[in-house]
matplotlib code that plots the C-alpha trace (Angstrom):
import matplotlib.pyplot as plt

x = [-14.4, -11.4, -12.7, -15.9, -13.7, -11.7, -14.7, -16.3, -13.1, -12.5, -16.3, -15.5, -12.5, -14.4, -16.9, -14.1, -12.6, -15.5, -18.2, -21.5, -23.5, -25.3, -26.0, -22.4, -21.4, -24.2, -22.8, -19.2, -20.5, -22.0, -19.4, -16.8, -14.0, -11.8, -13.2, -11.5, -7.5, -5.4, -5.4, -2.3, -3.2, -6.7, -5.7, -5.2, -8.5, -10.0, -7.3, -7.4, -4.9, -4.7, -3.1, -1.9, -3.8, -1.5, -1.0, 0.7, -2.8, -4.4, -7.3, -8.2, -8.0, -11.6, -11.6, -10.9, -13.5, -16.3, -15.2, -15.2, -18.6, -20.0, -19.0, -20.3, -23.8, -25.9, -29.2, -31.1, -32.4, -28.9, -26.7, -23.1, -19.8, -16.8, -13.3, -10.8, -12.9, -9.7, -10.8, -14.4, -14.4, -15.5, -18.2, -19.4, -19.8, -21.6, -23.9, -26.6, -26.7, -27.3, -29.6, -27.2, -23.5, -21.2, -17.4, -14.5, -11.4, -7.7, -6.9, -8.6, -7.6, -8.2, -12.0, -12.3, -12.1, -14.3, -16.8, -16.6, -17.2, -20.0, -21.6, -20.9, -22.4, -25.2, -24.8, -26.8, -26.9, -23.2, -22.3, -18.6, -16.3, -12.3, -10.6, -9.3, -11.2, -10.1, -12.3, -15.6, -18.5, -20.1, -22.9, -24.3, -24.0, -25.2, -24.2, -25.3, -22.5, -19.0, -15.8, -12.5, -10.2, -7.0, -5.3, -5.9, -3.4, -6.5, -9.9, -10.8, -12.6, -14.3, -15.7, -17.1, -18.6, -20.3, -21.6, -25.2, -25.8, -25.9, -24.0, -21.3, -17.7, -15.2, -11.5, -8.1, -5.9, -2.2, -1.3, 2.6, 2.6, 3.7, 4.8, 3.1, -0.2, -3.1, -6.0, -9.3, -11.6, -15.6, -16.4, -20.3, -21.1, -23.1, -24.4, -21.5, -19.1, -18.0, -17.6, -14.8, -14.3, -10.9, -11.8, -8.4, -5.1, -5.0, -2.7, -3.7, -2.1, -1.9, -4.9, -3.2, -4.3, -4.6, -5.6, -3.8, -0.5]
y = [19.3, 20.3, 23.1, 21.0, 18.4, 20.8, 22.5, 18.9, 18.1, 21.4, 21.1, 17.7, 19.4, 22.1, 19.6, 17.7, 20.9, 21.2, 23.4, 21.9, 24.9, 24.2, 27.6, 28.3, 25.2, 25.9, 30.0, 28.4, 25.7, 28.3, 31.0, 30.6, 31.1, 31.4, 34.8, 36.0, 34.8, 36.3, 34.9, 32.9, 31.4, 30.0, 26.4, 26.9, 28.5, 25.4, 24.2, 25.2, 27.6, 31.5, 33.0, 36.7, 39.2, 42.1, 45.0, 42.2, 41.3, 37.7, 35.8, 33.9, 30.0, 28.6, 26.6, 29.9, 31.9, 29.1, 28.8, 32.4, 32.8, 29.8, 31.3, 35.0, 32.9, 35.6, 35.6, 37.4, 39.9, 41.2, 44.3, 43.2, 45.4, 43.5, 44.9, 44.2, 43.5, 42.6, 40.6, 40.4, 36.8, 36.9, 39.4, 36.9, 34.4, 36.7, 38.6, 36.0, 35.2, 38.5, 41.8, 44.2, 43.8, 47.0, 46.4, 48.6, 48.4, 50.5, 49.9, 51.4, 49.0, 46.1, 47.6, 48.6, 44.7, 43.5, 45.9, 44.6, 41.1, 41.9, 43.4, 40.2, 38.1, 40.6, 40.9, 43.7, 44.1, 45.0, 48.9, 49.8, 52.2, 53.1, 54.1, 53.0, 49.9, 50.0, 53.2, 51.2, 52.8, 54.9, 56.2, 53.0, 51.6, 49.7, 46.0, 43.0, 41.3, 42.8, 40.2, 41.3, 39.8, 41.3, 40.7, 43.4, 44.0, 44.0, 43.9, 46.9, 49.2, 51.2, 48.3, 46.9, 50.3, 50.0, 46.3, 46.0, 44.5, 40.8, 41.2, 39.1, 40.1, 37.5, 38.6, 37.5, 39.2, 39.3, 39.3, 39.1, 35.3, 34.8, 37.1, 35.3, 33.1, 34.8, 33.8, 33.9, 35.2, 35.4, 38.5, 39.1, 42.5, 42.5, 45.4, 45.2, 44.8, 41.8, 38.0, 36.4, 32.8, 31.4, 29.7, 28.3, 29.6, 31.3, 33.7, 37.0, 39.9, 42.9, 45.1, 48.4, 51.8, 54.9, 55.5, 54.3, 55.8]
z = [-8.2, -6.4, -4.7, -3.5, -2.2, 0.0, 1.3, 2.4, 3.9, 5.6, 7.0, 8.6, 10.4, 11.7, 13.2, 14.4, 16.0, 18.2, 15.8, 16.7, 15.8, 12.6, 11.7, 11.6, 9.6, 7.0, 6.7, 5.9, 3.9, 1.6, 1.5, -1.6, 0.7, -2.5, -3.0, 0.2, -0.5, -3.2, -6.6, -5.8, -2.9, -3.9, -4.3, -0.5, 0.2, 1.8, 4.2, 7.9, 7.8, 8.0, 5.1, 4.2, 2.6, 2.3, 4.9, 7.2, 8.0, 7.3, 6.9, 9.9, 10.1, 9.2, 12.8, 14.5, 12.4, 13.2, 16.7, 17.5, 15.6, 17.5, 21.0, 19.8, 19.9, 17.3, 16.1, 13.8, 16.0, 16.9, 16.1, 16.1, 15.6, 13.8, 14.8, 11.6, 8.7, 6.6, 3.4, 4.6, 5.2, 8.9, 8.1, 5.2, 7.8, 10.2, 7.9, 7.5, 11.1, 12.2, 11.7, 11.1, 11.2, 11.4, 10.6, 11.0, 9.0, 9.4, 5.4, 2.9, 0.4, 2.4, 3.1, -0.7, -1.5, 1.3, -0.2, -3.5, -2.4, -0.2, -2.9, -5.3, -2.8, -2.1, 1.4, 2.0, 5.9, 6.2, 7.2, 6.8, 8.2, 8.0, 11.0, 14.5, 15.6, 19.1, 19.5, 18.5, 16.9, 19.5, 16.9, 16.9, 20.3, 22.1, 20.2, 21.4, 19.8, 19.4, 17.6, 17.6, 15.0, 16.0, 19.1, 22.3, 25.0, 27.5, 27.2, 25.3, 27.9, 25.2, 23.3, 26.7, 27.5, 23.7, 24.8, 26.0, 29.2, 28.7, 25.4, 24.2, 23.2, 21.7, 21.9, 21.5, 24.7, 24.6, 28.3, 27.7, 28.5, 25.0, 22.4, 19.4, 21.0, 22.7, 24.8, 23.2, 25.7, 25.6, 27.7, 28.9, 30.1, 33.4, 35.4, 38.0, 35.2, 33.0, 33.1, 31.2, 30.0, 28.2, 25.2, 24.4, 22.7, 19.3, 17.1, 15.4, 14.2, 16.9, 17.2, 16.0, 17.4, 15.6, 11.8, 8.4, 8.1]

ax = plt.figure().add_subplot(projection="3d")
ax.plot(x, y, z, "-o")
ax.set_aspect("equal")
plt.show()
């Protein structure tokens, strides 16, 4: 009952926070977020807060997940790239909304946990890779959509190169104005370059280049 009540309140908070896409609301309503947080924090699973998952990483605040997914404007014909699998929560929200999801995580232990959750939830359209997310996944490019769940210093040029023309990337960018907060950008690749729209201020862990030490 606690989980049901908590989820109902969270969904109400998402709507109040500007989430209007019914598909996003439905995906998050169906998903048991308690699976994606450490056991000792499960009572907080339906609070609208980010929670630590180890390796100095977090599972993102549900409102942030919902707004980023909504901004991505994905449909079931699209191939999507996710940078930063983490616990797999954002992946599990995206999975029913797209044709195929490719997701990259730097930390092997986090990916093992995420893969187990995908299997338990029978999310069969997710392909995983351990590695440096800033490099993208060139072999599977182009992608119609790319989502980055860690803060980059700028719009990552290699990821732009892997976007289809007309494709959309949602990425938090730390431009040096504030060491903690970042601008959340919606980037559209055009024939001539990119068009960007600022969606607001957010807070993510940094996008770390290189493989796991």
